[in-house]
N, C-alpha and C positions, 0 to 999 in steps of 0.2 A: 504494500500500500504506500509506503514512503517513497518508493522509486517512482510510482505513478505521479505522485504529487510533485516530486522534484522535476520530473520530465515536463509536467504541465507548467510549472513555474518558469522553467527555461523557455518553453514555447511562448509564454505570455511576454516575457522580457524581450524575446526576439521580435514578437509582433509589435510591441511598443516602440521598438527602435526603427521600425520601417516607416518611411514616408511614401505616400502614393504620388502620382503625377497630377492629381487634381484634388480639390478640397473634398469632393465626395469620396474619393479613394482613401484619403487620409482619415476621414470620419469613419469609414467602413472598417479600415484596419484597426484603428484605435478602439472602436466600439466592440469589435470581435475580441480583441485582446482583453479589454476591460470586463466583458461578460464572462470570459473563461476564467480570468483572474478572480472575479467575485465568486464564481462557482467553486473554485478551488478552496477558498477560505470560508465557504458557507455563508456568503453574503447575498444580497439581492442582485441577480445578474442584470436586470434592467437598469438599476442604478449604476452598476459597474460599467455597462455599455455606454451610458450617457457621459459618465466621467471620463472614460477611456477615449471616447470620440472627441470630446471637447479638449482634453489634454493633448491628444495627438495632433489635432489641427492647430492648436496654439503653438505647440512645440515646432511643428513643421513650418509654420508661417514666420516664426521669429528666428529660426536658425538659417544661416546663409548657405549651409551645405545641402539643404533640401530644395526641391523645386517649388 
């Protein structure tokens, strides 16, 4: 069980580090990572998706290495 959670945590971190080519892709990637991350820690996946989407779009728009 611990290995599965560790694998999911790594996948979430990789998803959060990804920037899409458009704002919609950025929101989708962040939302997916946030929902999975929330499910891993037994939190509300919808709330995690909203926070993840907003966070990834904000990160991608403020960093110069993202499109």
